[in-house]
C-alpha positions, -999 to 999 in steps of 0.1 A, spaced: 0 0 0 13 35 -9 1 68 3 12 104 -2 -8 117 28 14 128 56 -13 126 83 -23 91 72 13 81 73 18 93 108 -14 75 119 -3 43 103 29 41 123 20 14 148 38 -15 163 26 -37 134 33 -13 105 65 0 91 68 30 67 96 38 43 101 68 20 111 59 -15 122 80 -45 99 74 -75 115 96 -102 145 117 -110 140 154 -106 150 181 -131 159 211 -110 142 215 -76 125 183 -64 89 182 -52 68 159 -30 57 140 -62 92 125 -64 86 105 -32 62 79 -20 54 66 16 52 28 15 37 7 42 47 -29 51 47 -51 82 74 -43 108 104 -65 98 115 -94 121 152 -94 131 171 -126 122 202 -141 138 229 -114 144 205 -85 138 184 -62 159 151 -43 153 153 -6 158 124 18 161 136 51 148 133 83 168 151 110 148 159 114 111 184 137 95 177 154 61 208 166 44 219 187 14 238 157 -1 205 138 -5 196 162 -33 228 152 -52 221 115 -45 186 119 -61 202 125 -96 213 89 -99 229 74 -68 196 66 -50 179 35 -64 143 43 -75 114 27 -56 137 16 -28 140 30 8 162 60 10 194 59 31 203 86 56 216 93 91 191 80 117 189 76 155 167 48 170 161 26 200 165 -12 199 132 -30 206 143 -66 199 178 -80 194 196 -112 182 228 -92 179 250 -100 210 263 -65 209 229 -48 212 202 -51 239 166 -38 239 167 -2 250 201 6 234 203 38 214 219 33 180 230 54 151 227 39 116 224 50 79 194 29 68 175 62 67 140 73 59 120 45 75 102 41 108 118 7 116 151 -8 106 169 -42 110 205 -34 119 238 -52 126 266 -35 145 293 -24 122 272 -24 90 255 6 74 272 28 99 255 11 128 270 19 162 258 20 197 255 56 211 270 64 244 244 86 261 257 115 282 237 129 310 224 164 302 229 159 264 196 160 244 189 133 218 189 159 190 226 165 197 235 130 185 223 138 149 236 174 149 264 190 168 276 156 183 268 136 152 281 135 116 273 172 112 295 183 141 321 157 133 323 172 97 329 206 112 355 193 137 374 174 110 373 203 86 388 226 113 413 203 129 424 179 101 418 198 69 424 234 79 446 227 110 431 259 124 455 278 147 444 301 176 438 336 163 433 327 127 404 344 108 377 321 94 349 324 68 322 298 65 294 298 39 259 286 45 268 295 81 233 292 95 229 256 83 238 224 102 276 223 94 279 261 93 266 266 128 287 237 141 318 253 124 311 286 141 307 270 176 337 247 174 360 273 158 353 296 188 361 268 212 394 262 193 404 298 196 396 312 162 401 349 156 375 367 136 346 345 124 326 356 94 296 338 79 273 342 49 236 333 50 205 337 28 184 362 49 186 391 72 170 370 100 198 344 96 225 371 97 210 383 129 209 348 143 246 343 135 258 375 151 232 378 179 229 341 190 260 322 177 286 348 184 299 354 148 319 386 146 303 395 113 279 380 88 262 391 56 232 382 34 247 371 1 217 386 -18 228 421 -8 257 423 -33 286 402 -46 301 378 -21 335 394 -28 323 429 -18 304 418 12 332 395 24 357 424 20 336 446 42 331 418 68 368 408 68 387 439 56 420 423 66 414 391 47 409 356 60 432 327 68 408 297 63 375 290 46 349 263 51 329 260 19 294 246 19 282 264 -12 308 265 -40 303 287 -71 308 325 -64 314 318 -27 345 297 -35 358 321 -61 354 352 -39 369 334 -9 400 325 -30 402 363 -37 400 372 0 423 345 14 458 356 26 489 338 13 491 302 25 454 302 33 435 269 34 401 258 21 380 229 34 354 221 8 325 203 25 296 208 0 282 227 -29 246 234 -21 246 263 -45 247 239 -75 226 209 -64 194 220 -81 211 233 -113 210 213 -145 246 223 -153 273 228 -127 289 262 -126 322 269 -142 353 265 -121 363 296 -103 379 321 -127 407 328 -103 416 292 -96 452 298 -105 454 321 -75 456 288 -55 491 286 -70 499 323 -68 490 325 -31 503 291 -21 467 281 -10 455 246 -2 421 233 -11 410 199 1 376 181 0 361 168 33 343 134 35 334 127 71 332 89 64 370 90 62 372 101 98 350 78 118 380 70 140 379 106 153 344 103 169 358 94 203 383 123 203 355 146 191 331 136 219 358 140 245 364 175 233 328 186 229 307 168 255 319 189 285 308 220 267 274 206 260 270 195 296 281 229 309 256 247 286 284 267 269 271 254 236 238 237 226 225 219 195 214 243 168 185 225 153 152 229 135 129 200 144 97 189 126 75 165 145 61 134 127 77 110 102 51 120 77 68 154 74 102 141 64 98 151 28 86 185 37 116 189 61 139 179 32 124 204 8 123 231 34 160 225 42 168 229 5 149 262 5 169 274 35 140 273 60 161 258 88 184 274 113 210 248 122 205 212 115 171 201 101 158 171 119 125 151 120 113 136 153 90 107 156 
């Protein structure tokens, strides 16, 4: 049975029924709800060496849009970062009640095995909300931490620019960079409200709405002395103009390119790309899956600040699995502050 009705989907989520979200067609440009279907089936039964998880939180991420163009299999459950609770287990490493992270994605229930599909047991910390494990303490925060400590090797006092700064990775970069002793922190965002959020709530030294002029002009005003490091979540003109603003021996951590995910043709390479040579810059892509071994170090660094209240998860949460497609499309439209999550 298939339904497109969100409320019906929410009501159908019982102990006997499982719901998955499946992509039904390839989008041209911006996706719509018609590219997805909610599919109901009986709750799966765990076999030997597996455990049944009832999912509690789902992450919707910009990279999903890129995956829709050919990486996701049509009419099959979508993958993605998910947090759930074990309800039955035949995996000796998991017990009923354990909190687990996995990548089996947009479904109400999943059959998991430790060590496959990213499945790992979550160590719960007193005073840390569940939303943190899919945001600042999850892959989003780990991406920011790796970009700053491994790719950029941020030094205390260095000046930082981050694009899409009000999104999940951007807010995490701002918070973690401050903890690491960054100098001036500058962010770009897509609205005046988000700019105010960055400077008034997150402690950015300066921020700008990229609709108000060219990124190069706006960044020059926000960072008149230039920048040392850049975390790129957008690509396109943001990357080109950051290259122009970087000081000699600057570094770029390229995390994403949300500015081109919904375009039929990718933008041309930055016209000033050769300045990477002229300024002795370094540009490196960041894939968090290459740094799963850093998770323990990251938690040791961040958890005390979460417990003390010095930082908190920056999240936008929609309630009800039936709203997961709306959350995804809203995230692509920039309707979130911080990480966009869906809660059961």
